[in-house]
C-alpha positions as CSV (number, residue, x, y, z in Angstrom):
1,M,0.1,0.0,-0.2
2,T,1.4,3.3,-0.9
3,I,0.3,6.8,1.2
4,S,0.7,10.1,-0.7
5,Q,2.6,12.9,1.1
6,E,-0.6,14.9,0.8
7,R,-2.1,12.0,2.9
8,L,0.8,11.9,5.5
9,R,0.4,15.8,5.9
10,E,-3.2,15.0,6.8
11,I,-2.8,12.3,9.1
12,A,0.3,14.5,10.7
13,S,-1.9,17.6,10.8
14,I,-4.8,15.6,13.3
15,L,-4.2,16.1,16.6
16,D,-4.0,13.3,19.2
17,E,-7.0,14.1,21.1
18,E,-8.9,14.2,18.0
19,I,-7.7,10.6,17.3
20,N,-10.1,7.8,18.5
21,T,-8.6,4.8,20.2
22,K,-11.5,3.3,21.6
23,D,-11.4,0.0,19.4
24,I,-7.9,-0.5,20.0
25,P,-7.0,-2.7,23.1
26,E,-4.3,-1.8,26.0
27,L,-1.5,-3.8,25.7
28,D,-1.3,-6.0,28.9
29,A,1.4,-8.0,30.7
30,D,0.4,-10.9,28.0
31,F,1.7,-8.6,25.4
32,W,4.7,-7.2,26.7
33,E,5.8,-10.8,27.9
34,N,5.6,-11.9,24.0
35,A,6.9,-8.8,22.4
36,T,10.0,-8.8,20.6
37,L,12.2,-5.9,19.4
38,S,12.8,-5.6,15.7
39,F,14.3,-3.9,12.9
40,K,13.2,-4.7,9.3
41,G,11.5,-7.5,10.0
42,K,14.0,-9.3,11.9
43,P,14.3,-9.8,16.0
44,I,17.2,-7.7,17.0
45,N,19.4,-11.0,18.2
46,E,19.1,-12.3,14.5
47,L,20.7,-9.2,12.6
48,T,23.8,-9.4,11.5
49,P,27.0,-6.8,12.0
50,Q,25.9,-4.2,9.1
51,E,21.9,-4.5,10.2
52,K,23.1,-3.9,13.9
53,K,24.6,-0.8,13.1
54,E,22.1,0.1,10.8
55,F,19.6,-0.2,13.7
56,I,21.6,1.3,16.3
57,E,22.3,4.9,13.8
58,Y,18.4,4.4,13.0
59,R,17.6,4.3,16.8
60,N,20.3,7.3,17.8
61,R,18.7,9.4,15.1
62,I,15.2,8.8,16.5
63,M,16.2,9.2,20.3
64,A,18.2,12.1,19.8
65,Q,14.9,14.1,17.6
66,S,12.7,12.8,20.2
67,L,14.8,13.8,23.5
68,G,16.7,16.8,22.5
69,L,20.0,15.4,22.0
70,N,23.0,16.3,20.2
71,Q,25.0,14.1,17.7
72,E,28.4,14.6,18.4
73,T,31.8,13.0,16.9
74,I,34.3,12.5,19.6
75,L,37.3,10.2,19.4
76,V,37.4,7.3,22.3
77,D,40.3,5.3,23.3
78,E,39.7,1.9,21.3
79,D,39.7,-0.4,24.6
80,I,37.3,2.0,26.2
81,T,34.8,1.7,23.3
82,A,35.3,-2.1,23.1
83,W,34.7,-2.4,26.9
84,F,31.2,-0.7,26.8
85,K,30.1,-2.6,23.3
86,T,30.2,-5.4,25.4
87,Q,28.0,-4.1,28.1
88,G,25.1,-4.6,25.4
89,I,23.7,-2.7,21.9
90,D,22.7,0.3,23.9
91,Y,26.3,1.3,24.6
92,H,26.0,4.8,23.1
93,A,23.1,5.2,26.1
94,R,25.6,4.0,28.8
95,I,28.5,6.0,27.7
96,N,26.1,9.4,27.8
97,A,25.2,8.3,31.3
98,V,28.7,7.9,32.5
99,L,29.6,11.1,30.8
100,R,26.6,12.9,32.8
101,D,27.5,11.4,36.0
102,Y,30.8,13.0,35.3
103,V,29.1,16.5,34.5
104,E,27.0,16.3,37.9
105,A,29.9,15.2,40.0
106,H,31.9,18.3,38.8
107,R,29.2,21.1,38.6
């Protein structure tokens, strides 16, 4: 199905309170128990290394836009980056948390 740019603009202009969600069921514990994070139709744990990189870049762009974050490029020692990557796919967020703790401690 293709949606025209005009229709997408119309949809985007609808205010949240104008959207009728009464026929959409609430997401209960059963839903979340079986939920799987996926990207391009594949579960995250089945992505190729390239797809994981694309997922992280995509997720970071979305998070940055919605949270008002700045995307910066910094040089980090290879061993530091390697360690953070062993902590999980969200290593960027962990690096940010460490930097935030440091800043808060030194304000």
